[in-house]
KEKELO-221799 format. One record per residue (C-alpha): residue in one letter; x, y, z. Coordinates in Angstrom, 2 decimals, padded with zeros to 5 digits, m for minus. Layout:
% KEKELO-221799
+------+---------+---------+---------+
! type !       u !       v !       w !
+------+---------+---------+---------+
!    A !       X !       Y !       Z !
...
+------+---------+---------+---------+
This chain:
% KEKELO-221799
+------+---------+---------+---------+
! type !       u !       v !       w !
+------+---------+---------+---------+
!    X !  000.00 !  000.00 !  000.00 !
!    X !  001.26 !  003.49 ! m000.86 !
!    X !  000.06 !  007.07 ! m000.48 !
!    X !  000.81 !  009.33 ! m003.45 !
!    X !  001.26 !  012.85 ! m002.14 !
!    X !  001.05 !  014.43 ! m005.59 !
!    X ! m002.38 !  012.87 ! m006.35 !
!    X ! m003.56 !  012.64 ! m002.72 !
!    X ! m004.44 !  008.98 ! m003.31 !
!    X ! m004.07 !  005.87 ! m001.14 !
!    X ! m003.38 !  002.85 ! m003.41 !
!    X ! m003.13 ! m000.90 ! m002.88 !
!    X ! m001.49 ! m003.36 ! m005.27 !
!    X ! m003.79 ! m006.27 ! m006.24 !
!    X ! m001.06 ! m008.35 ! m007.83 !
!    X ! m001.79 ! m006.98 ! m011.32 !
!    X ! m002.77 ! m003.30 ! m010.93 !
!    X ! m002.78 ! m000.49 ! m008.38 !
!    X ! m006.35 !  000.10 ! m007.11 !
!    X ! m007.51 !  003.32 ! m005.46 !
!    X ! m008.53 !  002.87 ! m001.84 !
!    X ! m009.04 !  006.50 ! m000.88 !
!    X ! m008.83 !  009.58 ! m003.05 !
!    X ! m008.65 !  012.93 ! m001.32 !
!    X ! m008.45 !  015.10 ! m004.41 !
!    X ! m010.89 !  017.53 ! m005.95 !
!    X ! m013.89 !  016.74 ! m008.09 !
!    X ! m013.17 !  016.71 ! m011.81 !
!    X ! m015.43 !  018.64 ! m014.15 !
!    X ! m016.96 !  017.50 ! m017.43 !
!    X ! m019.68 !  018.74 ! m019.75 !
!    X ! m022.51 !  016.22 ! m019.84 !
!    X ! m024.54 !  015.91 ! m023.02 !
!    X ! m028.25 !  016.51 ! m022.44 !
!    X ! m030.42 !  014.54 ! m024.86 !
!    X ! m034.04 !  013.53 ! m025.44 !
!    X ! m035.39 !  010.47 ! m027.21 !
!    X ! m037.36 !  012.45 ! m029.84 !
!    X ! m035.70 !  015.84 ! m030.47 !
!    X ! m032.54 !  016.83 ! m028.61 !
!    X ! m032.72 !  019.93 ! m026.43 !
!    X ! m030.06 !  022.65 ! m026.37 !
!    X ! m028.89 !  024.50 ! m023.27 !
!    X ! m028.55 !  027.89 ! m025.05 !
!    X ! m027.60 !  030.51 ! m022.45 !
!    X ! m028.49 !  028.19 ! m019.58 !
!    X ! m025.87 !  026.20 ! m017.68 !
!    X ! m024.99 !  022.52 ! m017.65 !
!    X ! m022.05 !  021.42 ! m015.51 !
!    X ! m020.99 !  017.93 ! m014.51 !
!    X ! m018.62 !  017.04 ! m011.69 !
!    X ! m017.45 !  013.61 ! m010.61 !
!    X ! m015.17 !  011.96 ! m008.15 !
!    X ! m013.76 !  008.47 ! m008.27 !
!    X ! m014.25 !  006.74 ! m004.91 !
!    X ! m012.59 !  003.61 ! m003.49 !
!    X ! m012.89 !  000.52 ! m005.67 !
!    X ! m015.05 !  001.10 ! m008.70 !
!    X ! m017.50 !  003.65 ! m007.25 !
!    X ! m018.11 !  007.03 ! m008.89 !
!    X ! m019.97 !  009.99 ! m007.42 !
!    X ! m021.43 !  012.24 ! m010.12 !
!    X ! m023.19 !  015.58 ! m009.72 !
!    X ! m024.91 !  017.39 ! m012.58 !
!    X ! m026.17 !  020.97 ! m012.29 !
!    X ! m028.61 !  022.26 ! m014.91 !
!    X ! m030.27 !  025.67 ! m015.16 !
!    X ! m032.62 !  026.88 ! m017.86 !
!    X ! m031.77 !  030.10 ! m019.65 !
!    X ! m033.97 !  032.37 ! m021.73 !
!    X ! m032.70 !  030.69 ! m024.95 !
!    X ! m032.77 !  027.08 ! m023.69 !
!    X ! m034.64 !  024.85 ! m026.16 !
!    X ! m036.32 !  021.96 ! m024.31 !
!    X ! m036.53 !  019.65 ! m027.36 !
!    X ! m039.01 !  016.78 ! m027.04 !
!    X ! m039.19 !  013.37 ! m025.43 !
!    X ! m037.73 !  011.82 ! m022.29 !
!    X ! m034.51 !  013.51 ! m021.16 !
!    X ! m031.17 !  011.93 ! m020.26 !
!    X ! m027.67 !  013.12 ! m019.28 !
!    X ! m024.31 !  011.54 ! m020.14 !
!    X ! m022.05 !  010.15 ! m017.43 !
!    X ! m018.33 !  011.05 ! m017.35 !
!    X ! m016.41 !  009.66 ! m020.34 !
!    X ! m014.58 !  006.36 ! m019.74 !
!    X ! m016.52 !  005.71 ! m016.50 !
!    X ! m019.56 !  003.73 ! m017.66 !
!    X ! m021.98 !  002.30 ! m015.13 !
!    X ! m022.18 ! m001.41 ! m014.45 !
!    X ! m025.42 ! m002.33 ! m016.23 !
!    X ! m026.45 ! m005.51 ! m014.42 !
!    X ! m028.33 ! m003.49 ! m011.84 !
!    X ! m030.38 ! m000.30 ! m011.65 !
!    X ! m028.64 !  002.73 ! m010.10 !
!    X ! m030.79 !  005.34 ! m008.40 !
!    X ! m029.76 !  008.87 ! m007.47 !
!    X ! m031.53 !  011.96 ! m006.20 !
!    X ! m032.66 !  014.99 ! m008.13 !
!    X ! m033.92 !  018.24 ! m006.66 !
!    X ! m034.90 !  021.38 ! m008.47 !
!    X ! m036.98 !  024.51 ! m008.59 !
!    X ! m039.17 !  025.52 ! m011.50 !
!    X ! m038.31 !  029.19 ! m011.05 !
!    X ! m035.24 !  031.17 ! m010.04 !
!    X ! m036.90 !  032.19 ! m006.76 !
!    X ! m037.07 !  028.55 ! m005.60 !
!    X ! m040.80 !  028.94 ! m004.94 !
!    X ! m041.96 !  025.77 ! m006.72 !
!    X ! m039.48 !  023.11 ! m005.58 !
!    X ! m039.47 !  019.54 ! m006.89 !
!    X ! m037.75 !  016.28 ! m005.99 !
!    X ! m037.39 !  012.95 ! m007.72 !
!    X ! m034.98 !  010.23 ! m008.75 !
!    X ! m032.35 !  009.86 ! m011.45 !
!    X ! m032.08 !  006.37 ! m012.98 !
!    X ! m029.41 !  004.39 ! m014.77 !
!    X ! m031.46 !  001.46 ! m016.01 !
!    X ! m030.35 ! m002.17 ! m015.74 !
!    X ! m029.61 ! m003.48 ! m019.21 !
!    X ! m029.09 !  000.03 ! m020.58 !
!    X ! m026.00 !  001.38 ! m022.31 !
!    X ! m024.35 !  002.40 ! m019.02 !
!    X ! m023.07 !  005.68 ! m020.46 !
!    X ! m025.90 !  007.94 ! m019.28 !
!    X ! m028.53 !  008.71 ! m016.70 !
!    X ! m031.43 !  007.24 ! m018.64 !
!    X ! m034.23 !  009.28 ! m017.11 !
!    X ! m035.36 !  011.64 ! m014.42 !
!    X ! m038.60 !  010.78 ! m012.63 !
!    X ! m040.41 !  013.47 ! m010.62 !
!    X ! m042.58 !  012.96 ! m007.56 !
!    X ! m045.67 !  014.74 ! m008.84 !
!    X ! m049.08 !  014.58 ! m007.23 !
!    X ! m051.28 !  013.31 ! m010.01 !
!    X ! m054.13 !  010.86 ! m010.44 !
!    X ! m052.03 !  007.68 ! m010.68 !
!    X ! m049.72 !  008.51 ! m007.77 !
!    X ! m046.53 !  007.23 ! m009.41 !
!    X ! m043.34 !  009.00 ! m010.43 !
!    X ! m043.51 !  010.66 ! m013.85 !
!    X ! m040.67 !  010.77 ! m016.40 !
!    X ! m039.29 !  014.24 ! m017.10 !
!    X ! m040.35 !  015.01 ! m020.66 !
!    X ! m041.32 !  018.09 ! m022.59 !
!    X ! m044.96 !  016.94 ! m022.57 !
!    X ! m045.46 !  016.33 ! m018.84 !
!    X ! m047.52 !  019.14 ! m017.31 !
!    X ! m045.11 !  019.55 ! m014.38 !
!    X ! m042.43 !  020.51 ! m013.67 !
!    X ! m042.26 !  023.38 ! m016.13 !
!    X ! m038.89 !  025.03 ! m015.70 !
!    X ! m038.91 !  028.77 ! m016.31 !
!    X ! m035.87 !  030.92 ! m017.12 !
!    X ! m033.63 !  030.51 ! m014.05 !
!    X ! m035.24 !  027.24 ! m012.98 !
!    X ! m032.68 !  024.64 ! m011.99 !
!    X ! m032.03 !  021.07 ! m010.96 !
!    X ! m029.17 !  019.13 ! m009.36 !
!    X ! m028.58 !  015.40 ! m009.75 !
!    X ! m026.46 !  013.47 ! m007.23 !
!    X ! m025.71 !  009.84 ! m007.98 !
!    X ! m023.37 !  007.12 ! m006.79 !
!    X ! m022.77 !  004.20 ! m009.15 !
!    X ! m020.32 !  001.38 ! m009.79 !
!    X ! m018.28 !  001.71 ! m012.97 !
!    X ! m017.05 ! m001.13 ! m015.15 !
!    X ! m013.75 !  000.74 ! m015.52 !
!    X ! m011.17 ! m000.87 ! m013.23 !
!    X ! m007.99 !  001.14 ! m013.63 !
!    X ! m007.29 !  003.56 ! m010.79 !
!    X ! m006.22 !  006.57 ! m012.85 !
!    X ! m009.66 !  007.74 ! m014.04 !
+------+---------+---------+---------+
């Protein structure tokens, strides 16, 4: 076992590779791609920022911050967000994260829901966002352009936090 002072990482040798046990460094940033299954949206003058941190073993913590701008085009269909490049999710199980947001910049109409990486999916994206919306069927509704709520106005925002296991095994990601 060694501690690399330059990377702030505690490593253990498995006999074939060095695996990260504890990483004390900063989050890395990336630009997630925001897509929809019918017509892709565009962020325009809104913001879309991804941050991730590799945790011990094969775990990854990802955080995506999205805010609608006055020129954001919502596209059409069910929305998804890419995961960090080269850190795909293990697809034998479903991964569930949290999502919170506000439909307006004043945080008056707050929402919460779940972010899903579906079992059997591609593993390279958060497949859908489902909102806890009080409606007639009482279930969670996919975030699409055609769902009545939430309707994000200019300045409305959401944050996704998710922990998942990656299929990538090298410790330098």
